[in-house]
BABA-803070 format. One record per residue (C-alpha): x, y negated, z. Coordinates in steps of 0.5 Angstrom, whole numbers, padded with zeros to 4 digits, always signed. Each point is the difference from the previous one (the first is absolute). Example, Ala and Ser with C-alpha at 12.3 -4.5 7.8 and 13.67 -1.06 7.14 Angstrom:
2
+0025+0009+0016;+0002-0007-0002;
//
This chain:
561
+0003+0060+0023;-0006-0002+0003;-0003-0007+0003;+0005-0001+0006;+0007+0001-0003;-0003-0005-0006;-0002-0004+0005;+0007+0000+0002;+0004-0001-0005;-0004-0006-0002;+0002-0004+0007;+0007+0003-0001;-0001-0003-0007;-0002-0006+0003;+0005-0001+0005;+0005+0001-0005;-0001-0005-0004;-0001-0006+0005;+0008+0002+0002;+0003+0000-0008;-0005-0006-0002;+0005-0005+0000;+0004+0005-0005;-0006+0000-0005;+0000-0007+0001;+0005-0002-0001;-0001+0004-0007;-0002-0007-0002;+0003-0003-0007;-0003-0008-0001;+0002-0005+0005;-0008-0003+0001;-0002+0000+0006;-0006+0005+0000;+0000+0007+0003;+0003+0006+0002;-0004+0007-0003;+0006+0003+0007;-0006-0004+0004;-0007+0002-0003;+0002+0007-0001;+0002+0000+0008;-0007-0003+0000;-0004+0005-0003;+0002+0006+0001;+0000-0004+0007;-0007+0000+0001;-0001+0008-0001;+0004+0002+0005;-0002-0006+0005;-0008+0004-0002;+0002+0006+0001;+0004-0001+0007;-0007-0001+0001;-0004+0004-0001;+0001+0008+0003;+0003+0005-0004;-0003+0004-0004;+0002+0007-0004;-0005-0001-0006;+0006-0004-0005;-0007-0003-0005;-0002-0004+0006;+0007-0004+0002;+0001+0000-0007;-0006-0003-0001;+0002-0005+0006;+0007-0001-0003;-0002-0003-0006;-0007-0004+0002;+0005-0004+0005;+0006+0000-0005;-0005-0004-0006;-0002-0005+0006;+0006-0001+0003;+0003-0001-0008;+0005-0005+0000;+0002-0002-0007;+0002+0003-0006;+0003+0005+0003;-0005+0001+0006;-0004+0001-0004;+0003+0005-0005;+0003+0004+0005;-0008+0001+0003;-0002+0002-0006;+0005+0006-0001;-0003+0002+0008;-0006-0001-0003;+0002+0005-0005;+0001+0005+0005;-0007-0001+0004;-0003+0001-0007;+0005+0006+0000;-0002+0003+0006;-0007+0000+0000;-0004+0004+0004;+0007+0005+0001;+0002+0001+0008;+0006+0001-0001;+0006+0000-0007;+0003+0004-0004;+0006-0002-0003;-0004+0000-0007;-0005-0004+0004;+0006-0005+0001;+0003+0000-0007;-0007-0003-0004;-0003-0005+0006;+0007-0004-0001;-0001+0002-0006;-0008-0004-0001;+0003-0006+0004;+0006-0001-0005;-0007+0000-0004;-0004-0005+0005;+0006-0005-0001;+0002+0000-0007;-0007-0002-0002;+0000-0005+0004;+0005-0004-0002;-0002-0004-0007;+0007+0003-0003;+0004+0004+0003;+0008-0002+0000;+0004+0006+0001;+0007-0001+0004;-0005-0001+0006;-0003+0004+0006;-0006+0002-0005;+0007+0004-0004;+0002+0002+0007;-0007+0003+0002;-0001+0004-0007;+0006+0003-0001;+0001+0002+0007;-0009+0002-0001;+0002+0006-0005;+0007+0002+0003;-0005+0001+0005;-0004+0005-0004;+0005+0002-0004;+0003+0004+0007;-0007+0001+0003;-0001+0005-0006;+0006+0003+0001;-0003+0003+0005;+0004-0005+0006;-0003-0001+0006;-0002-0007+0003;+0004-0002+0004;+0007+0002-0007;-0007-0004-0004;+0001-0006+0004;+0009+0000+0002;-0001+0001-0009;-0004-0006+0000;+0004-0004+0004;+0007+0001-0003;-0003-0001-0008;-0004-0006+0003;+0008-0002+0003;+0002+0002-0007;-0004-0005-0005;+0001-0005+0004;+0007-0001-0001;-0003+0000-0008;-0004-0006+0001;+0005-0005-0002;+0002+0004-0006;-0007-0001-0003;-0001-0007+0003;+0004-0004-0002;-0002-0006+0005;+0002+0005+0005;+0007+0001-0003;+0002-0006-0001;-0001-0001+0008;+0003+0006+0002;-0004+0003+0004;-0006+0005-0001;-0007-0001+0001;-0004-0002+0006;-0005+0004-0001;+0002+0006-0001;+0006-0001+0006;-0007-0001+0005;-0004+0006-0003;+0006+0004+0001;+0002-0002+0007;-0008+0002+0002;+0002+0007-0004;+0007+0001+0004;-0005-0001+0007;-0005+0004-0002;+0005+0006-0002;+0003+0000+0007;-0006+0002+0003;-0002+0004-0006;+0006+0004+0000;+0003-0001+0007;-0006-0002+0004;+0003-0006+0003;-0003-0007+0000;+0005-0007-0002;-0001-0003+0006;-0001-0007-0001;+0005-0006+0001;-0001-0004+0006;+0002-0006-0003;-0005-0001-0007;-0006+0004+0004;-0004+0004-0005;-0008-0001+0000;+0001-0007+0002;+0005-0005-0005;+0000-0007+0002;+0001-0002-0007;-0004+0002-0006;+0004-0002-0007;-0002+0001-0008;+0001+0006-0004;+0008-0002-0005;+0001+0007-0003;+0000+0000-0009;-0008+0003+0000;-0002-0007+0003;+0006-0004-0005;-0003+0002-0005;-0007+0000-0001;-0002-0002-0007;-0004-0005-0004;-0007+0003-0001;-0001-0001-0008;-0006+0002+0002;-0006-0005+0001;-0006+0004+0004;+0003+0004+0007;-0007+0005+0000;-0002+0004+0006;-0007+0004+0001;-0001+0007+0003;-0004+0005-0003;-0005+0005+0004;+0002+0006-0004;-0006+0004-0003;+0002+0008+0000;-0003+0002-0005;+0005-0003-0004;+0008+0002+0000;+0005-0005+0002;+0007-0001-0001;+0005-0006+0003;+0004+0001-0005;-0005+0000-0006;-0003-0007+0003;+0009-0003+0001;+0002+0002-0008;-0007-0003-0002;+0001-0006+0004;+0007+0000-0001;-0002-0001-0007;-0003-0007+0000;+0003-0003+0007;+0005+0002+0004;+0002+0000+0009;-0005+0005+0000;-0001+0005+0007;-0006+0004+0000;-0002+0004+0006;-0005+0005+0002;-0003+0004+0005;-0006+0005+0000;-0004-0005+0000;+0003-0007-0004;+0005-0003-0004;+0003-0006+0001;+0003-0004-0007;+0004-0006-0001;+0003-0002-0006;+0003-0006-0004;-0003+0000-0007;-0003-0007-0004;-0006+0007-0001;-0005+0000+0008;-0005+0001-0003;+0003+0006-0005;+0003+0002+0008;-0007+0000+0002;-0004+0004-0005;+0005+0005+0001;-0001+0000+0007;-0007+0002-0001;+0002+0006-0003;+0001+0003+0006;-0005-0003+0005;-0005-0006+0002;+0006-0006+0002;-0001-0002+0007;+0005-0005+0001;+0002-0006-0006;+0007-0004+0000;+0002-0004-0006;+0005-0006+0001;+0004-0005-0005;+0007+0001+0004;+0006-0001-0004;+0005-0002+0004;+0008-0002-0001;+0006+0005+0001;+0003-0003+0007;+0006+0003+0003;+0002-0004+0007;+0001+0006+0005;+0007+0000+0006;+0001-0001+0007;-0003-0004+0005;+0001-0004+0007;-0001+0004+0006;-0001-0003+0005;-0005-0005-0003;-0003+0007-0003;-0002+0001+0008;-0004-0006+0001;-0003+0000-0005;-0002+0007+0001;-0002-0002+0007;-0004-0005-0003;-0003+0005-0004;-0003+0005+0005;-0002-0006+0003;-0005-0001-0005;-0001+0007-0003;-0003+0000+0008;-0006-0004-0001;-0003+0004-0006;-0007+0002+0001;-0005+0005-0004;-0005-0005-0004;-0006+0003-0003;+0001-0001-0008;-0007-0006+0000;+0004-0005-0005;+0001+0001-0006;+0007-0001-0003;+0006-0001+0006;+0007-0002-0001;+0007+0003+0003;+0007-0003+0000;+0006+0003+0001;+0004-0006+0002;+0007-0004+0005;-0001-0005+0002;-0005-0004+0004;+0000-0006-0005;-0002+0004-0005;-0005+0005+0003;-0004-0006+0002;+0001-0002-0006;-0003+0007-0003;-0006-0001+0006;-0002-0006-0002;+0000+0002-0008;-0005+0005+0004;+0003+0006+0001;-0003+0004+0007;+0005+0003+0002;+0009+0000+0001;+0005+0006+0000;+0006-0003+0001;+0005+0002-0004;+0004+0000-0008;+0007-0001-0001;+0004+0004+0006;-0005+0002+0002;-0005+0005-0002;-0007+0002+0004;-0002+0007+0000;-0006+0003-0003;-0004-0001+0007;+0002-0006+0000;-0003-0002-0006;-0006+0004+0002;-0001-0003+0007;-0001-0007-0005;-0005+0003-0005;-0004+0003+0006;+0000-0006+0003;-0004-0003-0006;-0006-0001+0001;-0001+0000-0008;-0003+0007-0005;+0006-0003-0006;+0006-0001+0005;+0006-0003-0005;+0007+0002+0002;+0006-0006-0002;+0006+0004+0002;+0004-0006-0003;+0007+0005+0000;+0001+0006-0006;+0003+0003+0007;-0007+0000+0003;-0006+0002-0005;+0002+0008+0000;+0000+0000+0008;-0007-0004-0002;-0002+0005-0005;+0000+0005+0004;-0006-0003+0005;-0005+0001-0006;-0001+0007+0001;-0001-0001+0008;-0005-0005+0001;-0007+0003-0001;-0005-0005+0001;+0002-0005-0005;+0004-0002-0007;+0007-0001+0002;+0003-0004-0007;+0007+0000+0001;+0003-0007-0005;+0006+0001-0002;+0003-0007+0002;+0008+0000+0000;+0002-0006+0002;-0004-0005+0007;+0000-0005-0006;-0005+0005-0006;-0004+0001+0007;-0002-0008+0001;-0002-0002-0008;-0003+0008+0000;-0004-0003+0008;-0002-0007-0004;-0002+0004-0005;-0006+0004+0002;-0007-0002+0000;-0006+0001+0004;-0004+0000-0005;+0003+0006-0005;+0000+0008+0003;+0005+0004+0002;+0003+0002-0007;+0000-0007-0004;+0003-0003+0007;+0005+0006-0001;+0001-0002-0007;+0001-0008+0001;+0004+0000+0006;+0006+0007-0004;+0000-0006-0005;+0001-0005+0003;+0006+0004+0006;+0003+0002-0007;+0001-0008-0003;+0004-0002+0006;+0007+0000+0000;+0004+0001+0007;+0005-0003+0002;+0005+0002+0006;+0006-0003+0005;+0004+0006+0004;+0006+0002+0003;+0005+0005-0002;+0001+0005+0005;+0007+0003-0003;+0005+0000-0005;-0002+0003-0006;-0001-0001-0008;-0006-0001-0004;+0001+0000-0007;+0007-0005-0001;-0002-0003+0006;+0004+0001+0006;-0004-0001+0005;+0003-0002+0009;-0003+0002+0006;-0004-0006+0002;+0000-0004-0007;-0007-0003-0002;-0004+0003-0005;-0005-0001-0004;-0006+0004-0004;-0004-0001-0005;-0004+0005-0001;+0002+0005+0005;+0006-0001-0005;+0007-0002+0003;+0002-0006-0004;+0006-0004+0003;+0002-0002+0006;+0002-0007+0005;+0003-0003+0005;-0006-0004+0003;-0008+0003+0000;-0001-0006-0002;+0003-0001-0006;-0002+0008-0002;-0006-0002+0001;+0000-0007-0005;+0003+0004-0005;-0004+0005+0000;-0006-0004-0001;+0004-0001-0006;+0000+0005-0003;-0007+0002+0002;-0004-0006-0003;-0002+0001-0007;-0004-0005-0005;-0007+0002+0002;+0003+0001+0008;-0007-0006+0004;+0002+0003+0008;+0005+0002+0003;+0000+0002+0009;+0006+0000+0004;-0001+0004+0006;+0008+0000+0005;+0000+0005+0005;+0001+0001+0007;+0007-0002+0000;+0000-0006-0006;+0000-0008+0005;-0007-0003-0002;+0006-0005-0002;+0002+0002-0005;-0006+0004-0003;-0001-0007-0001;+0005-0003-0004;-0001+0007-0005;-0007-0003-0001;+0001-0008+0000;+0006+0003-0005;-0005+0004-0004;-0005-0005+0000;+0004-0006-0003;+0003+0005-0005;-0007+0003-0003;-0005-0006+0001;-0003+0004-0005;-0003+0006+0005;-0004+0001+0007;+0005+0001+0005;-0001+0002+0007;+0004+0003+0006;-0003+0005+0004;+0003+0002+0008;+0001+0008-0001;+0003+0002+0006;+0002+0006-0004;+0007+0005+0002;+0005+0001-0005;-0001-0005-0006;+0002-0007+0001;-0006-0001-0006;-0005+0002-0003;-0002-0003-0008;-0007+0000-0003;+0001-0002-0006;-0007-0001-0006;
//
């Protein structure tokens, strides 16, 4: 397979994904309006197809696969987009310095991509896109080792992916209860099907004119089980560092990983010819750094205090509203202009809603990327905002768990300033983190206090059910008002106002001193003021404030400190 065939295969996959994205979207299993896997995957691989269409044909598969990986990383939306971009990063790694690829090259490259994807997820869950990718890659290796052609090996890869997808409900009970297969795994099968059409038959799948491949107008979140089962972090310090290799010292990534797993979890060790990049959650960051020094000098070090609570809130959102929001985001993002890094510390926040955006600006954020629930900005969007922030150290607040992974991909893309992802998963966490910023402290000191402050905030959300469903023992009908406490669905109510008052009552503890109620674009001001009046009369000892956030999706967002 040469570069032209690979180029056509990726374009075919993007077209196929655009045609089938609604099918993948429909596999979402929770009622919270939060987004669609198929749309995110379509936009991610669509970014690669767009890049390929804008460049001349190149028979060198190393060049083409590198271009694809770069475009997908920058265009990655949500966790699903990041995962498939990492699969293609592995493919590019496997095709390095090759004019053409054999069956063995393909199988090994796909396995490298699986390795990258597994390493990117803090606690891989079987029964997801990761399982589908891993088992199909193993089958590809077996097929290639048996002497089959590249076409036969890719066909075997695709067939195995389809078969593995059918087993995902047996591996993940939440899928079985919902009666669906994993949406991310389905998306991967759609991509492989589109590629196979070119590799085996020479036919590029044509895009659906009603669903443009390269310029989709809605932008949403990831809802496969990978995101739904983010684990509670058991260790305090997120420790990341890069070691410049000492070529006189023998290095094996498996050995380092084994050592680090003895003092922590979420271990990622990636290396190339020159450097070793390490990530670990641990109570002993000094031990991890000292071990890294055995292999060479430290180029960068980042230690963050980041105990985060488990959050689960995935689902579908209102598409018409997303179109309007996306148009606003495109307008905002087009305004980013490069700024030389002259200041010491700058901030980028991802939020949706004019009121919330203005609030974060008032708190000191240099640039705002419009996005959040029901709308994921791409890695490229976040990178543009970082480069438009004139600071040597840029702290990014994603304010949504489905944006954290995309934000983290910015770090290796920006070379002229230090990018730090403070993994805020809600707007209240981001607000509290910014309020805790101390200009008299250095970067490391601020990261510690900001992360600690964010972890002390409880978040409540009131929204609507996107579909009929069952959540545990609770039966939910479409358009029911639902309340979530720290990401967990807790009850349904008849009106948003009854829901937010009941939710706040549940969230208030003896130590509570501050309550902030942020009302959204679909909440009349008078309704919100009625809620405020009720709360002040009932909780006279608390400081309660009301903010017009203007956010989509959520009638109310609540911060309790």
